C-alpha positions in Angstrom: 59.0 -163.2 36.5 57.3 -160.4 34.6 54.8 -162.8 33.2 53.7 -163.9 36.7 52.6 -160.4 37.4 49.9 -160.6 34.8 46.4 -161.3 36.1 45.9 -163.5 33.0 48.6 -165.9 34.1 47.8 -165.7 37.8 44.2 -166.8 37.2 45.4 -169.6 35.0 47.7 -170.8 37.7 44.9 -170.6 40.3 42.6 -172.7 38.1 45.3 -175.3 37.5 46.2 -175.5 41.2 42.5 -175.8 42.1 42.0 -178.8 39.7 45.2 -180.4 41.1 44.1 -180.0 44.7 40.6 -181.3 43.9 41.9 -184.4 42.3 44.7 -185.3 44.8 43.0 -184.2 48.0 39.2 -184.1 47.4 38.2 -183.3 51.0 40.6 -180.4 51.2 39.5 -179.2 47.8 35.8 -179.2 48.8 36.8 -177.2 51.9 38.1 -174.5 49.6 34.6 -173.4 48.6 34.6 -170.3 50.9 37.5 -168.8 48.9 35.5 -168.8 45.7 32.3 -167.7 47.4 34.1 -164.9 49.3 35.6 -163.5 46.1 32.2 -163.5 44.4 30.7 -161.7 47.4 33.3 -159.0 47.3 32.6 -158.4 43.6 28.8 -158.4 44.1 29.2 -156.0 47.0 30.4 -153.4 44.5 28.1 -154.2 41.6 25.0 -152.2 42.7 26.8 -148.9 43.6 29.1 -149.3 40.5 26.1 -149.7 38.1 24.3 -146.9 39.8 27.3 -144.5 39.5 28.1 -145.5 36.0 24.5 -145.2 34.6 23.7 -141.9 36.5 27.0 -140.3 35.3 26.4 -141.5 31.8 22.9 -140.2 31.6 23.9 -137.0 33.4 26.4 -136.3 30.7 23.9 -136.7 27.9 22.3 -133.7 26.3 18.8 -135.0 26.2 16.8 -137.7 27.9 15.8 -139.0 24.4 19.3 -140.4 24.1 18.6 -142.8 27.0 15.4 -143.9 25.5 16.9 -144.4 22.1 19.9 -146.5 23.4 17.6 -148.5 25.8 15.1 -149.3 23.0 17.8 -150.4 20.6 19.4 -152.5 23.3 16.2 -154.3 24.2 15.4 -155.0 20.6 18.9 -156.5 20.1 18.7 -158.5 23.4 15.4 -160.1 22.4 16.6 -161.1 19.0 19.8 -162.6 20.4 18.0 -164.4 23.2 15.5 -165.9 20.7 18.4 -167.1 18.5 20.2 -168.6 21.6 17.1 -170.4 22.7 16.5 -171.7 19.2 20.1 -173.0 18.8 19.8 -174.8 22.1 16.5 -176.4 21.0 18.0 -177.5 17.7 21.2 -179.0 19.2 19.4 -180.9 22.0 17.0 -182.4 19.5 19.8 -183.4 17.1 22.2 -184.8 19.6 19.5 -186.2 22.0 21.7 -186.3 25.1 18.9 -187.6 27.3 17.8 -190.5 25.0 18.9 -193.9 26.3 20.3 -192.5 29.5 19.7 -195.0 32.2 20.6 -193.1 35.3 19.3 -193.7 38.8 18.4 -190.3 39.9 20.1 -189.2 43.1 18.1 -187.9 46.0 15.9 -185.1 44.8 16.2 -183.2 48.1 18.7 -180.6 46.7 16.7 -180.1 43.5 13.5 -179.8 45.4 15.0 -177.0 47.5 15.8 -175.1 44.3 12.3 -175.6 43.0 10.6 -174.6 46.2 12.5 -171.3 46.3 12.1 -170.6 42.6 8.4 -171.1 42.0 6.5 -170.0 38.8 6.8 -166.3 37.9 4.1 -164.5 36.0 4.7 -161.5 33.8 3.1 -159.3 36.4 5.3 -160.8 39.2 8.4 -160.1 37.0 7.4 -156.5 36.4 6.5 -155.8 40.0 9.8 -157.4 41.2 11.7 -154.7 39.2 10.3 -152.1 41.6 12.1 -152.0 44.9 10.3 -151.6 48.2 12.5 -148.6 49.0 15.3 -146.7 47.4 17.9 -148.4 49.6 16.3 -151.8 49.3 17.4 -152.1 45.6 21.1 -151.9 46.8 20.6 -154.0 49.9 19.1 -156.9 47.9 21.6 -156.6 45.1 18.9 -156.9 42.4 20.4 -155.5 39.2 17.1 -154.7 37.6 16.0 -152.7 40.6 19.3 -150.8 40.7 18.9 -150.1 37.0 15.4 -148.7 37.5 16.6 -146.4 40.4 19.7 -145.3 38.4 17.7 -144.5 35.3 15.1 -142.5 37.2 17.8 -140.7 39.1 19.7 -139.9 35.9 16.6 -138.6 34.2 15.9 -136.3 37.1 19.4 -134.9 36.9 18.8 -134.2 33.2 15.7 -132.3 34.0 17.5 -130.2 36.6 19.9 -129.1 33.9 22.9 -127.0 34.9 21.9 -127.1 38.6 22.7 -130.8 38.7 26.2 -130.4 37.3 28.1 -130.5 40.7 26.2 -133.6 41.7 26.9 -135.3 38.4 30.6 -134.6 38.8 30.5 -135.9 42.4 28.8 -139.2 41.3 31.3 -139.5 38.5 34.2 -139.2 41.0 32.4 -141.7 43.2 32.4 -144.1 40.3 36.2 -143.7 39.9 36.6 -144.6 43.6 34.5 -147.7 43.1 36.6 -148.8 40.2 39.7 -148.3 42.5 38.0 -150.7 45.0 37.4 -153.1 42.1 41.1 -153.0 41.3 42.0 -153.9 44.9 39.5 -156.8 45.0 40.7 -158.1 41.6 44.1 -158.9 43.2 42.2 -161.8 44.9 40.9 -163.2 41.6 43.5 -166.0 41.4 42.6 -167.1 44.9 38.9 -167.0 44.1 39.5 -169.1 41.0 41.6 -171.6 42.9 38.9 -172.0 45.6 36.1 -172.4 43.1 37.8 -175.0 41.0 39.2 -177.0 44.0 35.7 -177.2 45.4 34.1 -178.3 42.2 36.6 -181.1 41.5 36.8 -182.1 45.2 33.1 -182.2 45.8 31.9 -183.9 42.7 35.0 -185.6 41.3 36.2 -185.9 37.7 34.0 -189.0 37.3 30.8 -186.9 37.5 31.7 -185.6 34.0 31.3 -189.0 32.5 27.6 -189.8 33.5 26.2 -186.6 31.9 29.0 -186.0 29.5 26.7 -186.0 26.5 24.6 -183.2 27.8 27.7 -181.2 28.8 29.2 -181.7 25.3 25.9 -180.6 23.7 25.8 -177.4 25.8 29.4 -176.6 24.9 28.7 -177.3 21.2 25.6 -175.0 21.2 27.6 -172.2 23.0 30.4 -172.5 20.5 28.0 -172.4 17.6 26.4 -169.3 19.0 29.6 -167.5 19.7 31.5 -168.2 16.4 28.5 -168.3 14.0 25.9 -165.9 15.4 28.1 -163.4 17.2 30.9 -163.9 14.6 28.5 -162.8 11.8 27.3 -159.9 13.9 30.8 -158.6 14.5 31.7 -159.2 10.8 28.7 -157.2 9.8 30.0 -154.1 11.8 33.5 -154.6 10.5 35.3 -156.5 13.4 36.9 -159.9 13.7 35.5 -162.3 16.3 38.8 -164.0 17.0 40.6 -160.8 17.7 37.7 -159.6 19.8 37.8 -162.8 21.9 41.6 -162.4 22.3 41.0 -158.8 23.4 38.7 -159.9 26.3 40.7 -163.1 27.1 41.5 -162.1 30.7 37.9 -161.6 31.5 37.0 -164.9 29.9 39.6 -166.7 32.0 38.3 -164.9 35.1 34.8 -166.1 34.4 36.1 -169.6 33.7 37.6 -169.7 37.2 34.6 -168.3 39.0 31.7 -169.4 36.8 30.2 -166.0 37.3 30.0 -163.5 34.5 29.5 -160.7 37.1 33.0 -161.2 38.4 34.3 -159.6 35.1 31.7 -156.9 34.7 33.8 -153.9 36.0 36.9 -154.8 33.9 34.7 -155.5 30.9 33.2 -152.1 31.1 36.6 -150.5 31.2 37.9 -152.4 28.2 34.8 -151.6 26.1 35.4 -147.9 26.8 39.0 -148.3 25.8 37.9 -150.1 22.6 36.1 -146.9 21.5 32.5 -147.4 22.9 31.0 -144.3 24.5 30.8 -144.2 28.3 27.0 -143.7 28.2 26.4 -146.7 26.0 28.7 -148.9 28.1 27.1 -147.7 31.3 23.6 -148.5 30.1 24.0 -151.6 27.9 26.4 -153.8 29.9 24.5 -153.8 33.2 21.1 -154.1 31.4 22.5 -157.0 29.4 23.4 -158.9 32.6 19.7 -159.3 33.2 18.2 -159.2 29.7 20.9 -160.7 27.4 22.0 -163.9 29.0 22.7 -165.9 25.8 24.6 -168.8 27.4 21.9 -169.2 30.1 19.2 -169.2 27.5 21.0 -172.0 25.7 21.4 -174.0 28.9 17.7 -173.5 29.9 16.4 -174.8 26.7 18.7 -177.8 26.7 18.2 -178.6 30.3 14.4 -178.5 30.1 14.4 -180.8 27.0 17.0 -183.1 28.5 14.9 -183.6 31.7 12.0 -184.5 29.4 14.1 -186.9 27.4 15.5 -188.7 30.5 11.9 -188.9 31.9 10.8 -190.6 28.7 8.5 -187.7 27.7 8.2 -187.2 23.9 7.5 -183.5 23.4 5.8 -182.4 20.2 7.0 -179.4 18.2 4.2 -177.3 19.5 5.1 -178.2 23.1 8.8 -177.4 22.5 7.9 -174.0 20.9 5.7 -173.2 24.0 8.7 -174.0 26.2 10.8 -171.6 24.2 8.1 -168.9 24.6 8.0 -169.5 28.4 11.8 -169.3 28.5 11.8 -165.9 26.7 10.3 -164.6 30.0 11.9 -166.7 32.7 15.4 -166.3 31.2 15.2 -162.6 31.8 15.1 -163.2 35.5 18.4 -165.1 35.7 21.3 -163.0 36.9 24.8 -163.8 35.9 25.7 -165.4 39.2 26.8 -169.0 39.9 23.7 -171.3 40.3 21.1 -168.8 39.0 20.7 -170.7 35.8 19.7 -173.8 37.8 17.2 -171.8 39.9 15.7 -170.4 36.8 15.4 -173.8 35.2 13.6 -175.0 38.3 11.2 -172.0 37.9 10.7 -172.8 34.3 9.9 -176.5 34.8 7.3 -175.6 37.4 5.5 -173.6 34.7 5.6 -176.4 32.1 2.9 -179.1 32.7 4.1 -182.7 32.1 7.8 -182.3 32.8 8.7 -183.5 36.3 10.7 -180.9 38.2 12.2 -183.7 40.2 14.2 -184.6 37.1 16.4 -181.6 38.0 18.2 -183.9 40.5 20.0 -185.4 37.5 21.6 -182.1 36.8 22.7 -181.1 40.3 26.1 -182.8 40.1 27.2 -181.3 36.8 25.4 -178.0 36.7 28.6 -176.4 38.1 30.6 -177.6 35.1 28.2 -176.3 32.6 28.1 -173.0 34.4 31.4 -172.1 32.9 30.1 -172.5 29.3 27.0 -170.4 29.9 28.8 -167.7 32.0 31.5 -167.2 29.3 28.8 -167.1 26.6 26.9 -164.5 28.6 30.1 -162.4 29.0 30.9 -162.5 25.3 27.3 -161.9 24.3 27.1 -158.7 26.4 30.5 -157.5 25.2 29.4 -157.9 21.5 26.0 -156.3 22.3 27.7 -153.2 23.7 29.9 -152.8 20.6 26.9 -153.4 18.3 24.6 -150.9 20.1 27.5 -148.3 20.1 28.0 -148.8 16.4 24.3 -148.6 15.8 24.0 -145.4 17.8 27.1 -143.8 16.1 28.9 -144.0 19.5 31.7 -146.3 18.4 35.1 -145.2 17.2 35.5 -148.0 14.7 39.1 -147.1 13.7 40.1 -147.0 17.3 38.4 -150.4 17.9 40.2 -152.0 15.0 43.5 -150.6 16.1 43.0 -151.9 19.7 42.1 -155.4 18.5 45.2 -155.5 16.3 47.7 -154.2 18.8 46.7 -154.8 22.5 45.3 -158.3 22.5 43.4 -157.6 25.6 46.4 -156.3 27.7 46.1 -153.0 29.5 48.1 -150.2 27.7 45.9 -147.2 28.3 43.3 -146.5 31.0 40.1 -145.0 29.5 38.8 -141.7 30.6 41.3 -141.1 33.5 40.6 -144.4 35.2 44.3 -145.1 35.7 45.7 -148.5 36.5 42.3 -150.2 36.8 42.7 -152.7 34.0 
């Protein structure tokens, strides 16, 4: 009975029951969609204020504004290198396995895909930069745009730094507000098994297990690419700073399972931040790197975008030259930064990317509609792991990681809560 009290086990049970209901009673399973959607909305409701409070408190506790710039610059350099590697791995795997070659599929109605494409539209560099700036202070939180909240939070935090000692009471108040938000997260997380059940039941009930067969080659290729990135690229990065990738994955196993059930890496963001602090990363680094990574370091989404674009070209009978494929990679370096870690955002971003690439019909997206949800798990989990590793690496780079504590945590806790970090009791 004690095992059943673990969120880890409860989420597993929710996933299993969701699959069972979707297989045995497809119509009822499809009707469970609001459970998964409702859970994601509850989490997203708290993301903006939580990020704001965490970043502002982290910056407010720093001694100098140059610390923010230093950490931010290192994070952006790391993100760009990892995103490029992820895009390159996706490009190599899709060209080697050629999942779209010889696929004779009658494309379903392109109405759904056209809706995505019409709302996405091409996005220029200027549009992307201007979109980071909210119309009003409150608009950033109302729209739930992570990049806009980040901008407001960083400006607010820097202003507190310039005020010096006069801002200390406000920094303390915002820090306490953050603790309250984490308490709310703890309450919402009790519904994680229900959310995982609803999301999985809907997926299986709506599309059926047979949908995995028609585009199985693409799905397998995406999973292979994600595994290569996690165990080879991220594994080498962790090894370089003195940590073991298998122990690290076991440490964040609960968050991985949560993402598996919801297909949204945002659902695990609050818990991930807490665990990384407990691992030995400084609060300032965690508060700045993790939220920023959810917009700039979506490794799994980058892999999916590359493979999805080339797959559509392969299915459409378009033979892309190396130069054309490199140009696609260059475009994706920009468009991938606009994909938030929410279910379906990767598909929207792929639609936006294809509208910016001449010669590849965006209507080919209709082929991916049925199985996009299944590939969402792979990219969301890869996004989560990539951001967790990025935070540890940036903390190590900045001298803000207690490496001995990290090694001890990875050896002994295996991802289970034994000690709440920095007075945030009972939140993990």
